[in-house]
C-alpha positions as CSV (number, residue, x, y, z in Angstrom):
1,X,-0.6,0.1,-0.4
2,X,1.1,3.7,-0.4
3,X,3.2,5.4,1.9
4,X,0.9,7.0,4.9
5,X,-2.0,4.9,4.0
6,X,-4.2,2.3,6.6
7,X,-6.0,-0.7,5.4
8,X,-9.8,0.0,6.0
9,X,-10.7,-2.6,9.3
10,X,-12.1,-6.0,8.3
11,X,-15.8,-6.4,8.3
12,X,-17.0,-6.5,12.5
13,X,-14.7,-4.3,14.1
14,X,-16.5,-1.5,14.8
15,X,-18.8,-4.6,16.9
16,X,-15.7,-5.6,18.3
17,X,-14.3,-2.0,19.4
18,X,-18.2,-2.2,20.8
19,X,-18.4,-5.3,23.0
20,X,-14.6,-4.8,24.5
21,X,-15.6,-1.2,25.7
22,X,-19.1,-2.6,27.0
23,X,-16.6,-4.5,29.4
24,X,-14.4,-2.1,30.3
25,X,-17.4,0.0,31.3
26,X,-18.8,-3.4,33.0
27,X,-15.6,-4.2,34.6
28,X,-14.0,-0.5,35.9
29,X,-11.2,-0.8,33.6
30,X,-8.1,1.3,34.1
31,X,-6.4,0.3,30.9
32,X,-7.2,-2.0,27.9
33,X,-6.3,-2.7,24.3
34,X,-7.8,-4.3,21.0
35,X,-5.2,-5.3,18.3
36,X,-6.3,-6.5,15.1
37,X,-3.6,-8.7,13.3
38,X,-2.2,-9.4,10.1
39,X,1.1,-11.4,8.6
40,X,1.6,-10.8,12.3
41,X,2.3,-7.0,12.2
42,X,-0.8,-4.8,14.3
43,X,-2.9,-3.6,11.7
44,X,-5.9,-1.9,13.9
45,X,-5.4,-1.1,17.6
46,X,-7.6,0.5,20.2
47,X,-6.3,1.4,22.8
48,X,-8.4,3.3,26.0
49,X,-7.2,4.4,29.6
50,X,-4.1,3.8,31.6
51,X,-1.4,1.4,32.5
52,X,-0.7,3.8,35.5
53,X,-4.1,5.7,36.7
54,X,-2.0,7.3,39.3
55,X,-0.2,9.1,37.1
56,X,-2.2,9.4,34.5
57,X,0.2,7.4,32.0
58,X,-1.8,5.9,29.4
59,X,-2.1,2.7,27.8
60,X,0.0,2.0,24.5
61,X,1.8,0.8,22.0
62,X,5.0,0.0,24.3
63,X,2.6,-0.8,27.5
64,X,4.0,-4.0,29.0
65,X,0.9,-6.5,29.7
66,X,0.3,-9.6,31.8
67,X,-0.8,-12.2,29.9
68,X,-1.8,-15.3,32.6
69,X,-1.8,-18.5,30.8
70,X,-1.4,-17.8,27.4
71,X,2.1,-18.4,28.7
72,X,1.3,-22.3,28.4
73,X,1.4,-21.6,24.6
74,X,5.4,-20.9,25.2
75,X,5.4,-24.4,27.0
76,X,3.7,-26.8,25.0
77,X,5.4,-25.6,21.7
78,X,9.4,-25.8,23.9
79,X,7.7,-29.5,24.4
80,X,7.2,-30.1,20.7
81,X,10.3,-28.7,20.1
82,X,12.2,-31.6,22.3
83,X,10.1,-34.0,20.7
84,X,11.3,-32.6,17.2
85,X,14.9,-33.4,18.9
86,X,13.6,-36.6,19.8
87,X,14.2,-35.9,23.2
88,X,10.9,-37.3,24.4
89,X,8.5,-38.4,23.4
90,X,4.2,-37.0,23.6
91,X,3.7,-41.2,25.3
92,X,6.2,-40.6,27.6
93,X,4.5,-40.5,31.3
94,X,5.4,-37.5,32.9
95,X,6.7,-40.0,35.3
96,X,10.1,-39.9,33.7
97,X,11.0,-37.3,34.2
98,X,9.3,-36.1,37.5
99,X,9.2,-39.2,39.7
100,X,7.9,-36.9,42.5
101,X,4.7,-36.8,40.7
102,X,4.3,-40.6,42.3
103,X,3.0,-39.4,45.4
104,X,0.2,-38.0,44.1
105,X,-3.0,-40.3,44.6
106,X,-4.6,-41.6,41.7
107,X,-7.7,-43.9,42.1
108,X,-7.6,-44.6,38.9
109,X,-4.3,-46.8,38.2
110,X,-0.1,-46.1,37.9
111,X,0.9,-41.7,37.8
112,X,2.9,-44.4,35.1
113,X,0.3,-43.9,32.9
114,X,-0.1,-40.2,33.5
115,X,1.8,-38.8,29.8
116,X,2.9,-36.1,28.3
117,X,0.2,-35.9,26.1
118,X,-2.2,-36.0,28.2
119,X,-0.6,-32.9,30.2
120,X,0.0,-30.3,27.6
121,X,-4.6,-31.1,26.5
122,X,-5.4,-30.7,29.5
123,X,-6.9,-34.2,30.1
124,X,-4.3,-35.3,32.7
125,X,-6.9,-35.5,35.9
126,X,-4.9,-33.2,38.1
127,X,-6.6,-30.5,39.5
128,X,-7.0,-27.2,38.1
129,X,-5.2,-24.5,40.9
130,X,-1.8,-24.6,41.9
131,X,-2.2,-23.6,45.2
132,X,-5.6,-25.2,46.7
133,X,-5.3,-24.0,50.0
134,X,-5.3,-20.3,50.0
135,X,-7.4,-18.3,51.9
136,X,-6.5,-15.1,51.2
137,X,-4.5,-13.7,53.5
138,X,-2.0,-11.0,53.7
139,X,1.0,-13.6,54.8
140,X,0.0,-16.0,52.4
141,X,2.3,-15.6,48.4
142,X,0.7,-15.0,45.3
143,X,1.7,-18.2,45.1
144,X,4.0,-21.2,45.6
145,X,7.2,-19.7,45.1
146,X,9.7,-23.0,45.7
147,X,9.3,-26.3,43.6
148,X,9.7,-28.4,47.0
149,X,6.6,-26.6,48.3
150,X,4.7,-28.9,45.4
151,X,6.3,-31.3,45.9
152,X,4.9,-31.2,49.9
153,X,1.7,-31.1,48.9
154,X,1.5,-34.1,45.9
155,X,1.0,-36.5,48.9
156,X,-2.2,-35.3,49.9
157,X,-3.7,-34.7,46.4
158,X,-5.4,-37.0,44.1
159,X,-6.3,-37.2,40.2
160,X,-9.1,-36.3,39.6
161,X,-10.7,-38.4,36.8
162,X,-9.5,-41.2,34.7
163,X,-6.3,-40.1,32.7
164,X,-7.0,-39.5,29.0
165,X,-11.0,-40.0,29.2
166,X,-11.9,-36.3,29.2
167,X,-10.7,-32.3,29.7
168,X,-9.9,-30.8,32.8
169,X,-7.5,-27.5,32.5
170,X,-5.5,-27.9,35.3
171,X,-2.2,-25.0,36.4
172,X,0.0,-27.6,37.7
173,X,0.6,-29.6,34.6
174,X,2.4,-26.9,33.3
175,X,4.9,-27.1,35.9
176,X,5.3,-30.1,35.4
177,X,6.0,-30.0,31.9
178,X,8.7,-27.1,32.8
179,X,10.4,-29.2,35.1
180,X,9.9,-32.1,32.2
181,X,12.3,-28.9,30.0
182,X,14.3,-28.6,32.7
183,X,15.2,-32.1,33.2
184,X,16.4,-32.6,30.1
185,X,18.0,-29.1,29.0
186,X,19.8,-29.2,32.1
187,X,18.8,-25.2,31.3
188,X,16.2,-23.3,33.9
189,X,12.5,-23.1,32.0
190,X,13.4,-18.6,31.6
191,X,16.7,-19.3,30.4
192,X,15.5,-22.0,27.7
193,X,12.1,-20.1,26.6
194,X,14.4,-17.3,26.2
195,X,17.1,-18.6,24.4
196,X,15.0,-21.5,21.7
197,X,11.7,-19.3,21.5
198,X,12.1,-15.6,22.1
199,X,15.4,-14.2,20.8
200,X,15.2,-16.6,18.0
201,X,12.1,-14.4,16.8
202,X,12.8,-10.9,18.4
203,X,10.2,-11.4,20.5
204,X,12.6,-8.7,22.8
205,X,10.9,-6.8,25.2
206,X,8.9,-10.1,26.7
207,X,10.0,-11.0,30.0
208,X,8.7,-13.5,32.8
209,X,9.0,-12.1,37.3
210,X,10.1,-9.0,37.4
211,X,10.1,-5.9,35.2
212,X,13.8,-5.6,33.0
213,X,14.8,-1.3,33.9
214,X,14.2,-0.8,29.8
215,X,11.4,-2.1,30.0
216,X,10.4,-0.7,33.8
217,X,8.7,3.0,32.6
218,X,6.1,0.4,30.2
219,X,4.8,-2.0,32.8
220,X,0.8,-1.7,33.3
221,X,-0.2,-1.7,36.8
222,X,-2.9,-4.3,37.7
223,X,-5.5,-4.4,39.3
224,X,-9.1,-5.0,41.2
225,X,-12.4,-4.0,41.5
226,X,-13.8,-4.5,44.9
227,X,-17.0,-4.4,46.7
228,X,-16.4,-4.0,50.7
229,X,-18.9,-4.8,54.1
230,X,-21.2,-1.8,53.0
231,X,-21.8,-2.9,49.2
232,X,-20.0,0.3,47.9
233,X,-16.9,-0.7,45.1
234,X,-13.7,0.7,45.2
235,X,-10.7,-0.2,42.6
236,X,-7.6,-1.6,44.4
237,X,-4.8,-0.2,42.7
238,X,-2.2,-3.1,42.9
239,X,1.2,-1.6,41.6
240,X,2.8,-3.0,38.3
241,X,5.7,-6.0,39.8
242,X,3.9,-9.6,41.7
243,X,6.1,-12.5,42.2
244,X,4.5,-15.3,39.9
245,X,5.9,-18.0,42.0
246,X,6.2,-21.6,40.5
247,X,3.7,-21.0,38.3
248,X,5.7,-18.5,35.3
249,X,5.1,-21.6,32.8
250,X,1.4,-22.2,32.6
251,X,1.0,-18.0,33.4
252,X,4.4,-15.4,33.3
253,X,4.4,-13.8,30.0
254,X,5.2,-10.6,30.6
255,X,4.9,-8.6,26.9
256,X,3.6,-5.2,24.7
257,X,1.0,-6.0,22.6
258,X,3.5,-6.4,19.6
259,X,5.4,-8.7,20.9
260,X,2.4,-11.4,21.2
261,X,1.9,-9.8,17.2
262,X,4.9,-11.7,17.1
263,X,4.5,-14.8,18.3
264,X,1.2,-15.5,16.8
265,X,3.0,-14.7,13.3
266,X,5.3,-17.6,14.4
267,X,2.2,-20.1,15.5
268,X,0.4,-18.9,11.8
269,X,4.1,-19.0,9.3
270,X,3.7,-15.8,8.9
271,X,6.8,-15.1,7.2
272,X,5.1,-12.6,4.2
273,X,7.9,-14.2,1.7
274,X,10.9,-13.7,3.6
275,X,13.1,-16.0,2.9
276,X,15.6,-15.5,6.4
277,X,11.9,-15.2,8.1
278,X,10.4,-18.5,6.6
279,X,13.5,-20.5,7.9
280,X,13.5,-18.8,11.3
281,X,10.2,-19.7,11.8
282,X,11.1,-23.4,10.7
283,X,14.0,-23.2,13.1
284,X,11.8,-23.0,15.8
285,X,9.4,-25.7,15.0
286,X,8.4,-27.0,11.7
287,X,5.4,-26.3,10.6
288,X,3.8,-29.6,10.7
289,X,4.1,-30.4,14.8
290,X,2.4,-26.6,15.0
291,X,-0.4,-28.3,12.7
292,X,-0.8,-30.9,15.3
293,X,-0.6,-29.1,17.9
294,X,-3.9,-28.0,16.6
295,X,-5.5,-31.2,16.4
296,X,-9.0,-31.4,18.8
297,X,-7.9,-34.4,21.7
298,X,-10.8,-33.8,24.1
299,X,-13.8,-31.9,23.7
300,X,-14.0,-29.2,26.1
301,X,-17.3,-30.4,27.5
302,X,-20.2,-28.1,29.2
303,X,-21.8,-25.3,27.1
304,X,-18.4,-24.4,25.1
305,X,-18.3,-26.2,21.5
306,X,-14.3,-25.7,22.0
307,X,-12.4,-28.4,21.7
308,X,-8.2,-28.6,22.8
309,X,-5.9,-29.5,20.9
310,X,-2.1,-29.4,22.6
311,X,-2.1,-27.1,25.0
312,X,-4.6,-24.6,21.9
313,X,-8.2,-23.9,22.0
314,X,-9.8,-24.7,18.9
315,X,-13.4,-22.9,18.5
316,X,-15.4,-23.6,15.9
317,X,-16.6,-20.9,13.0
318,X,-18.3,-21.3,10.1
319,X,-16.1,-23.6,8.2
320,X,-13.5,-22.8,10.0
321,X,-11.7,-23.3,13.5
322,X,-10.1,-20.3,15.1
323,X,-7.0,-21.4,17.8
324,X,-5.9,-19.7,20.8
325,X,-5.9,-19.5,24.2
326,X,-6.8,-17.0,27.2
327,X,-5.6,-15.5,30.4
328,X,-6.4,-14.3,33.8
329,X,-4.0,-13.6,36.6
330,X,-2.9,-10.9,39.0
331,X,-5.6,-8.4,37.7
332,X,-5.2,-9.0,34.3
333,X,-7.4,-10.4,31.4
334,X,-6.1,-11.6,27.8
335,X,-7.7,-13.5,24.4
336,X,-5.7,-14.8,22.4
337,X,-7.3,-16.1,18.5
338,X,-6.4,-16.3,14.9
339,X,-7.8,-18.1,12.1
340,X,-4.7,-20.7,10.3
341,X,-6.4,-19.8,6.7
342,X,-6.3,-15.8,6.7
343,X,-3.7,-15.4,9.2
344,X,-5.6,-13.1,10.9
345,X,-5.8,-12.9,14.7
346,X,-7.9,-10.5,17.1
347,X,-5.3,-9.8,20.5
348,X,-7.2,-8.1,23.4
349,X,-6.0,-7.9,27.2
350,X,-7.5,-5.3,30.0
351,X,-5.2,-4.5,32.9
352,X,-8.7,-5.1,35.6
353,X,-10.2,-7.6,37.2
354,X,-14.5,-7.5,38.7
355,X,-13.9,-8.9,41.9
356,X,-17.5,-7.0,42.6
357,X,-19.6,-8.5,39.8
358,X,-17.8,-11.7,39.3
359,X,-20.6,-13.3,37.5
360,X,-21.2,-10.1,35.2
361,X,-18.3,-9.8,34.4
362,X,-17.5,-12.8,33.0
363,X,-20.6,-12.5,30.7
364,X,-18.7,-8.7,29.3
365,X,-15.5,-10.9,28.9
366,X,-17.4,-13.2,26.7
367,X,-19.5,-10.7,24.7
368,X,-16.1,-9.4,24.0
369,X,-14.2,-12.2,23.3
370,X,-17.3,-13.4,20.7
371,X,-17.1,-10.3,19.0
372,X,-13.8,-10.3,18.9
373,X,-13.3,-14.1,17.0
374,X,-16.1,-12.8,14.9
375,X,-13.4,-10.4,12.7
376,X,-11.7,-13.3,11.8
377,X,-14.6,-15.7,10.6
């Protein structure tokens, strides 16, 4: 297109921004972004509000947000990398690499029957929360901070359903997958992701844990809408930093929206005819392995029409199946979905969670997500 020209918005974009703004109002959101991506590049973005409410710093293209469970897609790709190198099989028992898991009570049989494929597809039977005993008192950590804490809880936990029989979302499963990565490579999980995913793909503003100095001016605070005993609602400013502890492999990714667009570019093979870029993508993971991750393993069930692949949700949308993931942690809520045929994607993120009216908030988030993925049909 000529310099300075802007592509027209796709069909449904106006409806998507309207639903996104309705979510912002429902949850008293301080700041949020909705973006439309083609070929791994942001074509349209809708930025609203602030990354720092106290100092009135607007939320913009450099703002570093938190992506929660979208992080699981990093962990999954890392596992497939090791599979393609012949270092593991998806049908390996997780206990081969994480023998401590034999302490978990399994009423359905041996813990050695639970495979890496089951962990990737949320069909292992492991519990959903990492920290099942939380009482939300001040002295508690946000999440467990050390591996030993999880190990000490294992004898007092049990498998919830017959492994491989159905879907059951599990955050700890991805901590166990990270332990597999560490056991095979000798690298800490974070180092492995930096060296083998982010650096090759040029995702230079992504980080885990405490924000790097150069990015600190852009790190968004997170907020919680709460209701006090008298019924009055208040926004609580939780600040920009928090310690995700041991949960980094299942929810620790911090990055601006542009890095998420770059990640989607890799996942969809959006090399734009650039041979060097295409070779770099393939050096991270073969397209055939990515396509394997987007094949259904188990239905999500309930009222959801979605299926679960290898760590990716598969959402039917007319004649196509959209691929993506959502995230929620520490005041942030997000979603990333794309159309594998057109390589178009939508990315949404807000820095505020509504604990005062969770049911109303859930409906508004679902409506915003539905309108956003409608752009991709």
